[in-house]
Structure formats: structure tokens, C-alpha cells
C-alpha positions in Angstrom: 94.2 99.8 95.5 96.3 98.4 93.1 95.1 95.3 92.0 98.8 93.7 92.4 100.7 92.0 95.0 103.4 92.8 97.4 106.5 90.4 99.4 108.3 91.7 101.9 111.2 90.3 103.4 112.0 91.3 106.8 115.4 91.0 108.2 119.4 91.3 108.8 121.1 90.5 106.4 124.2 90.8 108.6 122.2 88.2 111.4 122.3 84.6 109.5 119.0 83.2 109.2 117.9 85.9 110.2 118.1 86.8 106.2 115.6 84.5 105.0 113.2 87.1 104.3 115.1 89.3 102.2 116.9 86.1 100.4 113.4 84.6 99.7 112.3 87.7 97.9 115.6 87.1 95.8 114.8 84.2 95.1 111.2 85.2 93.6 112.9 87.5 92.1 115.2 85.5 89.7 112.2 82.9 89.1 111.9 84.6 85.4 108.8 82.4 84.0 106.8 82.9 86.9 103.5 83.3 84.9 102.1 86.3 87.2 105.6 88.0 87.7 104.1 91.2 86.1 101.6 91.4 89.2 103.8 91.1 92.3 106.3 94.3 93.5 109.1 93.4 96.4 110.1 95.0 99.5 112.8 94.3 101.4 112.9 95.6 105.4 115.4 95.6 108.8 112.3 95.8 110.2 108.2 96.9 109.8 107.4 100.7 110.8 104.6 102.9 110.4 106.2 104.6 107.3 105.5 101.0 105.5 101.9 101.7 105.7 101.4 104.2 103.0 103.1 101.4 100.7 100.5 98.5 101.5 98.3 100.6 101.7 99.2 100.5 97.8 98.5 96.4 97.4 94.9 94.6 97.2 97.6 91.4 98.8 100.5 91.6 101.5 103.1 88.6 102.0 105.8 89.0 104.2 108.6 86.6 104.8 109.9 86.4 108.0 112.5 83.8 109.7 111.2 81.7 112.8 113.3 81.3 115.6 110.6 78.5 116.8 111.7 75.1 117.1 109.5 72.5 115.5 107.9 70.4 112.8 107.4 72.8 111.0 109.7 74.3 108.8 107.3 77.0 107.2 104.2 78.4 108.7 101.6 80.9 107.2 99.0 82.9 108.6 96.7 84.8 107.3 97.4 88.3 109.0 93.9 89.5 110.3 93.4 93.4 111.8 93.4 93.6 115.5 93.6 97.2 116.8 95.2 97.2 119.8 94.6 99.8 122.7 98.5 99.9 123.9 101.1 102.5 122.6 102.5 101.7 119.4 105.8 103.4 118.6 107.3 103.2 114.9 109.6 100.6 115.6 107.6 98.5 117.4 104.5 96.6 116.9 103.3 93.2 115.3 102.6 92.0 111.4 98.6 92.5 112.6 99.5 95.7 114.7 100.3 97.6 111.1 98.1 95.8 108.9 95.3 97.7 111.2 97.1 101.2 111.4 97.2 100.9 107.5 93.4 100.3 107.5 92.8 103.7 110.0 95.2 105.9 108.5 93.6 104.7 104.5 90.6 103.3 105.0 91.6 100.8 103.3 93.4 97.3 104.8 94.8 94.9 101.9 95.0 90.9 102.5 97.9 89.4 104.4 99.7 86.8 105.3 102.8 86.2 106.6 105.2 83.1 106.3 107.4 82.3 108.4 110.5 80.7 107.5 112.6 78.0 110.2 116.2 79.4 110.8 118.2 77.9 112.8 121.2 80.1 113.4 121.3 84.1 114.4 124.7 85.1 114.9 126.7 87.7 113.3 127.3 86.7 110.1 126.2 86.9 106.8 125.4 83.2 105.2 122.4 81.4 105.6 122.5 77.7 106.5 122.1 75.4 104.6 118.8 74.6 106.4 117.5 78.2 106.0 118.3 78.1 102.1 116.3 74.9 101.7 113.6 75.9 103.8 113.8 79.1 101.6 113.1 77.5 98.4 109.7 76.1 100.2 108.6 79.4 101.6 108.8 80.5 97.4 106.8 77.7 96.4 104.2 78.8 99.1 104.0 82.4 98.3 103.6 82.0 95.0 100.6 79.8 95.1 99.4 82.0 97.6 99.5 84.6 95.0 98.0 82.4 92.3 95.5 81.9 94.6 94.5 85.5 95.0 94.7 86.3 91.2 93.7 82.5 90.3 94.1 83.9 86.3 96.5 85.9 86.2 
């Protein structure tokens, strides 16, 4: 397991605000002044898949960034992801982040610390442009991701 973090942007680049995850990864990569930049790798995926378990097993921390279609007062929701093996049928394209982290532990014997940063979006129609609210929320999400990584690697 690497003493590194992996930031994973989940989403479709052709479904407007569903592209928040990949957009946040782009913003993180552009942050030149971030002191621990060398401790973070980046991955953009349309959706999670069993094949990603081998990648996740290589990291001490994995932060997932995804669009959230729920309305509410919280434009950003942060959840620690705990492995929860479930007895239900699992396919390579369906499953929660918790399922993927559980499967990573089962297959590779290591379970990274994991968080979900869910960023509120409002428009999920076909298109390649984020709404102004999604861009604004993404800026806030990037700060939260940095804080999570700083918490795990405080003296980097």
C-alpha cells in the first residue's frame, strides 16, 4: 500500500452536472501551490467497476468525488466510507462505493481509508457544460478534499 492518496472523480462528461467529479479532479490538478501535491494521484471514471479494486488497494486513502442529485441545504456532503460486505449479487457495473471498498479488502487483503465527497448538482441533461452552481460547489468541494488529505497526511 502506497503512503499516498487517490482522488477519484466519478461522472459522465456529457451529462452536464454529472461531470462534477471529473471537473473537481481537473481543479485539484491545477492547484500548483498545494504543498502535498506529490502525495496525490488522480483517476477519472464514468462509473466504478470491480477492475478498480486493484488500483484502490494501492493507496492509504481514496477520496471519491461525485455529483449529488438530491436537493437540500447541504451542497456538499462528506461521508466516511466503511466496508460493509453484503450478501447480495454483485456485478462488475453495479454496486456502491462501500461495496467496492469491501471487495477491495476481500480481494487484496487491504482496505484503504475512504471518503465520499458528494457535490450537489442541479442539471443532468445531455450536455457538456456544468451549471454555475455546480462550478461554485466544485470549488468548495476541492477545498474539502484538500482538508481530508491534509488530515490523513498532516506533516507532508
